[in-house]
C-alpha positions in Angstrom: 85.0 194.0 142.6 88.2 192.8 141.0 91.8 193.6 141.4 95.0 193.8 143.5 95.0 195.8 146.8 98.0 196.4 149.0 99.0 197.8 152.4 102.7 198.6 153.0 104.6 199.0 156.3 108.0 200.4 155.8 110.6 199.4 158.4 114.0 197.7 158.4 112.2 195.0 156.4 109.3 196.2 154.4 106.0 194.3 154.9 103.5 194.3 152.0 100.1 192.8 152.6 98.3 191.8 149.4 94.7 191.1 148.6 93.6 190.0 145.2 89.8 189.8 144.4 88.4 187.8 141.5 85.1 188.2 139.7 84.1 184.7 140.7 83.9 185.7 144.3 87.3 184.4 145.5 89.9 186.4 147.3 93.5 185.6 148.1 95.8 187.2 150.7 99.6 187.1 151.3 102.1 188.9 153.3 105.5 189.6 151.7 108.4 190.6 153.9 111.6 191.9 152.4 113.4 194.8 150.6 114.7 193.1 147.4 112.7 194.2 144.4 113.4 191.0 142.5 112.1 188.9 145.4 108.9 190.9 145.6 108.5 190.7 141.8 108.7 186.9 141.9 106.2 186.7 144.8 103.8 189.1 143.0 104.0 186.9 139.9 103.0 183.8 141.8 100.3 185.6 143.8 97.3 184.4 141.7 94.8 181.6 141.3 94.2 179.2 138.4 90.5 178.5 138.6 90.0 177.5 142.2 93.6 176.6 142.8 96.1 178.9 144.5 99.4 179.2 142.6 102.7 179.0 144.6 103.1 177.9 148.2 99.6 177.4 149.6 100.7 177.5 153.2 101.6 181.2 152.7 98.7 182.3 150.6 95.3 182.4 152.2 92.2 181.8 150.1 88.4 182.2 150.6 85.3 183.8 149.3 84.1 187.4 149.8 80.8 189.1 150.0 80.0 192.7 149.6 77.0 195.0 149.3 76.6 198.8 149.4 79.9 199.8 151.0 80.5 196.8 153.3 82.7 193.8 152.6 83.6 190.7 154.6 85.4 187.4 154.0 87.2 184.5 155.8 90.3 183.1 154.3 92.5 180.2 155.3 95.9 178.7 154.3 96.4 175.1 153.2 99.1 173.0 154.8 99.9 170.1 152.4 102.4 168.3 154.7 102.8 169.6 158.2 106.0 167.7 158.7 107.7 169.8 156.0 106.5 173.2 157.2 106.8 175.3 160.3 103.7 177.3 159.1 100.5 176.6 161.1 97.0 176.4 159.7 95.0 179.6 160.4 91.8 181.3 159.4 91.7 185.1 159.0 88.4 187.0 159.2 88.2 190.4 157.5 85.3 192.9 157.8 85.2 196.5 156.7 84.2 199.2 154.4 84.6 200.0 150.7 85.7 203.6 150.9 85.7 204.1 147.1 86.7 202.1 144.0 90.3 202.3 145.1 90.4 202.0 148.9 89.2 199.5 151.5 89.3 199.9 155.3 89.5 196.4 156.8 89.7 194.9 160.3 91.1 191.4 160.5 91.4 188.8 163.2 93.4 185.6 163.3 91.5 182.6 164.7 94.8 181.0 165.9 96.5 184.0 167.5 93.5 186.3 168.1 95.6 189.2 166.8 93.4 192.0 165.5 94.5 194.6 163.0 93.0 197.5 161.0 94.5 198.6 157.8 93.7 200.6 154.7 94.3 198.7 151.4 94.7 200.7 148.1 94.1 199.3 144.6 97.2 199.1 142.5 98.6 197.2 139.6 101.6 194.9 140.0 103.8 197.3 138.0 102.7 200.3 140.0 103.6 198.5 143.2 107.0 197.5 142.0 107.6 201.1 140.8 106.9 202.4 144.4 109.7 200.2 145.9 
């Protein structure tokens, strides 16, 4: 299981939720809000890991390890606050659990430990360029 998955909510400001799975068992998550293609392209470019280190702003990118078997997948991810005096972002842990529908689709429920907000979304596999072409 490797690759980029996305969920998009189109409104006044588009919200794109991204998941990137790595062969080493790590997963990262980020939400991008905005309508400017160049901004989204920059965010996508930084949405990656180098070994075990998240690139870009770690308070906005959640990281953890995933497990899957058969058609089930689960993972817990958290953000990293380097200096809380320089950021309004709060530490949080997101728990995901769901189903692997096929090679290109995941159906995931998530819950925030801090806010208790629960969501259920479908994530589709895509390349960075395909995602930019959709915008």
